[in-house]
N, C-alpha and C positions, 0 to 999 in steps of 0.2 A: 595548634591542632591542624594537621595536614599541611603545615608550612614546609618550606625547603629546609633541608638538613643544615644545621649550624646557624639558623636564624637567631638573631639576638632576642633577649627577653623583651617583653612589652608589658604595658600596663592596661588593665581593663577596668571599666567601671560601668555603673548604670545610673540613669537619671530618670526620675519621674517628673513629668511636667504637664501643664495644661496649655492648650493652644486653640485658637479659633480657625487655624488653617486646616484644610482637608489633607488627608495622608499624602497624596501625590505632591502637593505643594510643599508640605513639611519635609518630605524626603528630598525634594529638589533643593530646599534650603540647606539641609544637612550636607548634601553633596557639594553644594557651593562653598560651604565652610571648609570641607575637606580640601577642595581646590585652592582656597585662599591660604591653607597651611602647606601647600606644595604637593598635594597628592595629584598624580597624573595616572588615571585609570588606564589610559591607552598604552602606557609604557611599563606598567608594573607586572611582576610575576604573580600568577594566581596564588593566593594565600601567602604571598611573600611580605616582606617588610614594607610598611607604608608610614607616612608621617602622621596620618590621622585616619581612623576608620569609624565612622558614625553609622550605626545601624538602627533602624526603626523596628523594634522587636514586637511591640503590641500597640494597639491604638484602641484602648477600651476593649469592648467585646467584638469589635469589627473584624469580620473575615473578608478578605479581599484578594483576588487573584487577577492581576493584570500584567501586561508586559513591563510596566514601570515599577510596580510594588506588589509584594505578596505579604499579607498579614493574616495571622501572626507570622513572624519570621520562620521560614521552613525548618531551620536547624536549631531553633531556640532550645528545645529540650534535649539535644544531643551533646551540648558543649558545656563542660565544666567551667571554662573561662567566661561563659556568659551567666550560668546559673549561680556561681559563687558570689559575684557582686550583686546579682538580683536577689539572692537570699539575704544578703545584708540589708537590702532596701525593703524587701517585701516577702518574707518567708512564707506567709499564709496566702499569697496570691495563687489563685487557681489557674493552672496552665491549660492550654487547649486539650490536653489528654485527660483532664479532670483531676490530675494529681496537683498537690500543693508544691510550690517551688522547693520547700525543704524536703519533701518526700522524694521528689525526683532527684534532687542533689544527693540524698542518702543512697539512692539506688545506683547512681553513677560513680560515687566516690569509692575507689578501691580502699579497703581496709585490710587488716591482717587476715590473710587467708582468703580474701575476696578478690574477684575480678570484676571490673566494671561491666554492667549489664546493658545491652542495647535496649532502646525503646521498643516496646511491643504495642 
């Protein structure tokens, strides 16, 4: 979504976990893992291919806006490639908009004669 033309396919997944770390520390750890797998944020093309991309989508019910982290993830409900694996994990999870994951996914998935609808 929004990547450069001709970008290779990639794999997406979602993981639910528990941590005693605060969100900033947890995000730092995720970015450190990305770096260990060869990701160099300073050199990559925006939305381009990368070796690993770990996003923090939700942190319980916490809402947070800081220079380091925004929770829930600001584009969580706009991206099929996020909602599809999240639906496999937690279809009845209530999203920040109040919709269930499965409901939002159904709104976005184009079907016969349907066009994907933006979030309102």
